[in-house]
C-alpha positions in Angstrom: 0.0 0.0 0.0 1.1 3.5 -0.7 -0.2 7.1 -0.6 -0.8 8.5 -4.1 -0.7 12.1 -5.3 -2.7 13.7 -8.1 -1.5 13.6 -11.7 -3.4 15.1 -14.7 -2.3 14.8 -18.3 -4.0 16.1 -21.4 -4.4 13.3 -23.9 -6.2 15.0 -26.7 -8.1 18.1 -27.8 -10.0 19.1 -30.8 -7.6 20.1 -33.6 -7.5 23.7 -34.7 -9.6 24.5 -31.7 -9.3 28.3 -31.8 -10.2 28.7 -35.5 -13.1 26.2 -35.0 -14.6 28.3 -32.2 -14.0 31.5 -34.1 -15.8 30.0 -37.1 -18.7 28.8 -35.0 -19.1 32.2 -33.4 -18.8 34.0 -36.7 -21.5 31.8 -38.4 -24.0 33.1 -35.9 -23.4 36.7 -37.0 -22.1 36.2 -40.6 -24.3 36.3 -43.7 -21.9 34.1 -45.7 -20.8 30.5 -45.3 -17.9 30.1 -42.8 -16.5 27.2 -44.8 -15.4 29.8 -47.3 -13.3 31.6 -44.7 -11.9 28.4 -43.1 -8.8 28.2 -45.3 -8.0 31.8 -44.3 -8.4 30.9 -40.6 -6.0 28.0 -40.9 -3.4 29.8 -43.0 -3.2 32.8 -40.6 -4.6 35.3 -43.2 -7.0 36.1 -40.4 -4.4 36.1 -37.6 -4.8 34.1 -34.4 -4.9 37.2 -32.2 -7.8 38.6 -34.2 -9.6 35.2 -33.7 -8.7 35.1 -30.0 -9.9 38.7 -29.4 -13.2 38.0 -31.1 -13.7 34.8 -29.1 -12.9 36.6 -25.8 -15.3 39.5 -26.5 -18.1 37.2 -27.6 -17.7 35.0 -24.5 -17.8 38.2 -22.3 -21.2 39.0 -23.8 -22.5 35.7 -22.4 -22.8 33.9 -25.7 -21.0 30.6 -25.0 -22.8 27.8 -26.8 -20.4 27.6 -29.8 -17.5 26.5 -27.6 -19.2 23.1 -27.3 -17.6 22.3 -30.7 -14.3 21.9 -28.9 -13.5 19.1 -26.4 -10.6 18.0 -24.3 -9.7 14.6 -22.9 -7.7 14.2 -19.7 -6.1 11.2 -18.0 -6.2 11.4 -14.2 -4.6 9.3 -11.5 -4.1 9.8 -7.8 -7.7 10.6 -7.0 -9.9 8.8 -4.5 -13.2 7.1 -5.2 -14.8 9.8 -3.1 -13.5 12.4 -5.6 -14.5 10.4 -8.7 -18.0 10.1 -7.4 -18.2 13.9 -7.4 -16.6 14.3 -10.9 -19.1 11.9 -12.6 -22.0 14.1 -11.3 -21.1 16.3 -14.3 -23.2 14.7 -16.9 -22.3 16.3 -20.2 -19.1 14.4 -20.3 -17.6 11.0 -21.0 -15.8 8.8 -18.5 -13.8 5.6 -18.5 -12.7 4.5 -15.0 -10.5 1.8 -13.7 -12.7 -1.1 -12.6 -12.4 -2.6 -9.2 -14.2 -5.6 -10.6 -11.5 -6.5 -13.1 -8.5 -4.9 -11.5 -7.4 -6.7 -8.3 -6.5 -4.4 -5.4 -3.6 -6.5 -4.2 -2.1 -3.4 -2.7 -4.6 -0.7 -2.0 -3.1 2.7 -3.0 -4.9 5.5 -1.3 -5.4 9.2 -1.0 -4.6 10.7 2.4 -6.6 13.9 3.3 -4.3 16.7 4.4 -6.3 17.4 7.5 -5.7 13.8 8.6 -2.1 13.9 7.5 -1.4 16.9 9.8 -2.5 15.1 13.0 -0.2 12.2 13.9 -2.9 10.2 15.8 -5.4 10.7 13.0 -2.9 9.5 10.4 -1.9 6.5 12.4 -5.6 5.5 12.8 -6.2 6.1 9.0 -3.3 4.0 8.0 -4.2 1.2 10.4 -7.7 1.1 9.0 -6.3 0.9 5.4 -4.2 -2.1 6.5 -7.3 -3.7 8.0 -9.3 -3.1 4.8 -6.5 -4.6 2.8 -6.5 -7.7 5.0 -10.2 -8.0 4.8 -10.2 -7.7 1.0 -7.4 -10.3 0.6 -9.1 -12.7 3.0 -12.5 -12.4 1.2 -10.9 -12.9 -2.2 -9.2 -16.1 -0.9 -12.4 -17.4 0.7 -14.5 -16.6 -2.3 -12.0 -18.2 -4.7 -11.9 -21.4 -2.6 -15.7 -21.6 -2.9 -15.7 -21.4 -6.6 -15.9 -17.7 -7.4 -12.4 -17.7 -8.8 -11.9 -14.8 -11.2 -15.2 -13.3 -9.9 -14.0 -13.0 -6.4 -12.9 -9.4 -7.0 -16.4 -8.2 -7.6 -17.7 -9.2 -4.2 -14.5 -8.6 -2.2 -14.4 -5.0 -3.4 -17.4 -4.2 -1.2 -15.0 -3.7 1.7 -12.8 -1.2 -0.1 -12.8 2.3 1.3 -13.6 5.6 -0.6 -10.0 6.5 0.0 -8.9 3.9 -2.5 -7.1 5.5 -5.4 -8.6 5.3 -8.9 -7.7 6.3 -12.4 -9.9 7.7 -15.1 -10.1 9.2 -18.6 -12.6 12.0 -18.9 -13.7 14.1 -21.9 -15.6 17.4 -21.7 -16.5 20.0 -24.2 -15.3 23.5 -23.5 -18.6 24.7 -22.2 -18.9 21.8 -19.8 -15.3 22.5 -18.6 -16.2 26.1 -17.8 -19.2 24.9 -15.8 -17.0 22.3 -14.0 -14.5 25.0 -13.1 -17.2 27.4 -12.0 -18.3 24.9 -9.4 -15.2 22.9 -8.5 -12.7 25.7 -8.3 -14.8 27.4 -5.7 -13.3 27.6 -2.3 -16.4 25.8 -0.9 -15.7 22.8 -3.1 -14.2 19.8 -1.5 -10.4 20.1 -1.4 -9.6 17.1 -3.6 -12.0 17.8 -6.5 -10.9 21.5 -6.3 -7.2 20.4 -6.7 -8.3 18.3 -9.7 -10.2 21.2 -11.3 -7.3 23.6 -10.7 -4.9 21.2 -12.4 -7.2 20.8 -15.4 -7.8 24.6 -15.6 -4.0 25.2 -15.7 -3.7 22.9 -18.7 -6.7 24.5 -20.4 -5.2 28.0 -19.9 -1.9 26.9 -21.4 -3.5 25.2 -24.4 -6.4 27.6 -25.2 -5.9 30.9 -23.3 -8.4 32.8 -25.4 -11.1 30.6 -24.1 -10.0 29.8 -20.6 -8.0 32.9 -19.4 -11.0 33.9 -17.3 -11.9 30.3 -16.3 -12.2 29.3 -12.7 -14.7 29.9 -9.9 -17.8 31.8 -11.0 -17.0 34.6 -8.6 -13.8 35.4 -10.4 -15.8 36.3 -13.5 -18.7 38.1 -11.7 -16.6 40.0 -9.2 -19.1 38.9 -6.5 -20.1 35.6 -4.9 -23.3 34.2 -6.4 -24.0 32.2 -3.2 -26.2 33.5 -0.4 -24.3 35.1 2.5 -24.9 31.9 4.5 -22.8 29.9 2.0 -20.3 32.5 0.8 -16.6 31.9 1.6 -15.9 35.6 2.1 -13.4 36.1 -0.7 -15.9 38.3 -2.6 -19.0 40.2 -1.4 -22.3 38.6 -2.1 -24.7 40.3 -4.5 -27.3 42.5 -2.8 -30.9 41.2 -2.8 -32.8 42.4 -5.9 -29.7 43.3 -7.9 
């Protein structure tokens, strides 16, 4: 068993993402057929900064549906099952997750919450439980196998695995869904682990497509105020006054 840390890698993104978004936006306001301007977009005759500026200004107006034409695919490891359960709540996305049914947990890698890591007695109890869970899992797999379950022993023994167990996944979101994901999960009120994942993904998005993600992040960063009620606000920004 070992403690795992977060790792996020971009596997793929839509080719020619900026010209594609520019073309999609322009088609909404352009009398002609954007396919006719497509070669000019790719060649740089309409330069990338012009494209980026148009995309930024149109996004600032609140028009964001055309960015759905671009998607990004990430590989993620070093997250807990507790975290992945939160991520898959975002429904306009595609997920492929490591299976505990087919992948044996011979050594349970785990995620250690920082709050537990800081307290010696909490860490000791956490790690002791992980050892107990590992022993229970191994015992159950052996017992089930001896009673004829064989290769299927994993699917029942896994019921004792904790939410701290590390998992790996591949996830794909379009750019609009990514912005929504960042609005919610980069918020200071989001759980620490999913916030770390969202922040790592946002860093990659800003590097690869700055025109689209430069203002990405928690919703308050764009609004300049917290959209939550005072009861739920973190205090970083003032809340919007009632009726405004």
